[in-house]
C-alpha positions as CSV (number, residue, x, y, z in Angstrom):
1,X,137.4,141.9,-16.9
2,X,135.2,142.1,-20.2
3,X,134.0,146.2,-19.6
4,X,138.0,146.7,-19.3
5,X,138.6,144.9,-22.7
6,X,135.9,146.9,-24.6
7,X,137.6,150.0,-22.9
8,X,141.0,149.1,-23.8
9,X,139.4,148.4,-27.4
10,X,137.7,151.5,-27.7
11,X,140.8,153.5,-26.6
12,X,143.2,151.9,-29.1
13,X,141.2,152.0,-31.5
14,X,141.1,156.3,-31.0
15,X,144.7,156.6,-31.1
16,X,145.3,157.1,-34.5
17,X,142.7,159.9,-34.7
18,X,143.7,161.0,-31.4
19,X,147.6,161.5,-32.9
20,X,145.9,163.6,-36.0
21,X,144.3,165.7,-33.8
22,X,147.2,166.8,-31.6
23,X,149.2,166.8,-35.4
24,X,146.4,169.0,-36.6
25,X,146.7,171.5,-32.8
26,X,143.1,172.8,-32.8
27,X,141.2,171.9,-29.4
28,X,138.0,171.1,-31.1
29,X,139.9,167.8,-32.9
30,X,141.5,166.9,-30.0
31,X,138.4,167.4,-27.9
32,X,136.4,165.3,-30.6
33,X,139.1,162.9,-31.0
34,X,138.9,162.1,-27.1
35,X,135.4,162.0,-26.2
36,X,133.9,160.7,-29.4
37,X,135.1,157.4,-28.8
38,X,134.2,157.4,-24.9
39,X,130.7,158.9,-25.8
40,X,130.0,155.7,-27.7
41,X,131.5,153.3,-25.7
42,X,129.2,154.5,-23.6
43,X,125.9,154.3,-25.8
44,X,127.1,151.0,-26.7
45,X,127.4,150.0,-22.7
46,X,123.8,151.5,-21.9
47,X,121.8,149.7,-25.2
48,X,123.3,146.3,-24.5
49,X,122.6,146.5,-20.1
50,X,119.0,147.5,-21.6
51,X,118.4,144.3,-23.9
52,X,119.7,142.4,-21.2
53,X,116.9,143.8,-18.8
54,X,114.4,143.9,-21.7
55,X,115.4,139.6,-21.8
56,X,115.2,138.3,-18.5
57,X,112.5,140.2,-18.2
58,X,110.6,138.9,-20.9
59,X,111.5,135.5,-19.8
60,X,110.6,135.6,-15.8
61,X,107.6,136.8,-17.4
62,X,107.2,133.5,-19.5
C-alpha cells in the first residue's frame, strides 16, 4: 500500500509538467515529463531498499 501511495504522489506531482508538455506539443518534452518522475521514483525506491538491506545486515552482525 505504501508503494502505491508513493507512485500516486509521484504521478500527481508531475501532472502540471505533463499538461505543460502536452500544451507545448514536442515529443521530447512529453516523454521527459512522463519518464523522469518514474525514473526518479525508481532510483529513490532502490536507494531506500538498499539502505534497509544494509541496516538489516548490520543489525544481524551485532
